[in-house]
N, C-alpha and C positions, 0 to 999 in steps of 0.2 A: 566521583564520576562527574564528567562534564557532558552536556548534551546540547544539541542544536535541533530545532524542529522547524519544518517547513510544511505548508498547507496548500492544498488545491481542492478542487471538487470535480465530480463527474455526474452526469445524468445518464441513467441506464434504464433498460426495460428487461424484464425476465419473468420467469414463472418457476414454480417448484413442483417437484414430483413427490407424491406421497400424502396420505391422509393427515399426517402430522402437521402439515402446513395449512390446513383448512382453506380459507378463501385466497391465500397467497399462491394456491395452485394455478389460479388464473393469471394471465398476463397482467403485469402491473409495472408502473414506473417508479423510479426512486432517484432522488438527488442525494448523493453522499458527500460529506466533507471528509477529506482524507488528510491525515497528519502523518508525516514520517519523521521520526525522532532518531537521530544518529548519536550514539553514545561512545565515549572514549574515556579511558582512565587518565589520559594526559592530553594537554594541548600541544599543538605543533609549534614550530619556531616562530609562527606569527601570532601565537596565543589564541588559536581557534581550534574547534573540533574538526570542522571541514569547511570548505568553501561553500558558503550559503547559496551562492548563485548556482554552483554545480549541483548542489543537493536539490534545489528547486527544479533545475533542468532535468535531472534524473527522474524525479517524481513525475513531472509532466510527460516525459518520454514513456514511462510505464503506463500512465493513464490514457494517453492519446488514443491508442487503438481500441480502447473499450468505452471511451466517452461517446455519448449519443448513440450507443449500439444496443441492439437486442442481444443480450448475452447468450440466449438460447440458440442463436444462429452462428455463433463463433466456434470454429473448429477446436480451439484450445479448451473450450468448456463443454464439449460434447459429453453428454451423459452425467454431468455434474449439477448438483443443486448449488447455484452460485450465491450462497448465503453470505451475509456480511462477514462472518468468521472465515469462510473459505476465501473470500476476496482479500482479506488482510494477509493471509499466507501467500496468495498469488503475488501481491504487490511486494511483500517482503522478499520473496525469492528473486524477483527481478532487481530490486535495489541491492540485495546482497551480492548478486552477480556483478553489478556496476562497482560496488565498493571493493570487491576482491580483485577486480580488474584495474584498480587504481584510478577510476574515472571521477572520483569525488575529491581529489586533491590530497588524499592520504594514501600511503603505501599499504599493501595487503598486510593485515595484522595490526594496524594502528588504530582501527576502530574496534570497539569491544562488542557492540550489539546494535541492532536496529529494532525499533518498535513502530509498527504501523497501526494506527487507530482509524477506524471508520465510524463516523457519527451518522447514523441513519435517521435520526430524529432528535428533537430536543430532550427526549427521555431515554434514548437507547444508543449504545455504541459498543463496538467490539474492538479488540486489539490482539495482535500477535507480536511477540517479541522473541528474537532469536539471537544467539551468539554468532559472531563471525569467526 
């Protein structure tokens, strides 16, 4: 397997519902480092997995509407606990849509999978990986 990974970050505010979350039920902020890994069994005719610039642009496009936002106020997250795990899947779904639309420089079916990792601190991170 071959992979290319791009990185960006977001700053968000949110709160969680439920006793499970203890003090995180209160509004709090976070700075997340977001990595998107694009995986392919083969390289293309240029010997790349995907266009790294297009990959970075796609990640930025997904993150832009939630960067510097209070996630509790966004309609797409209404009623959701926007945990790190939840956000990895949210970002994956949007990147998968871009990949399947051929927006990353490879035709549909040429990428095998995407893995999205969010580092929420120097000691904790979550990831979601899905096949395309």
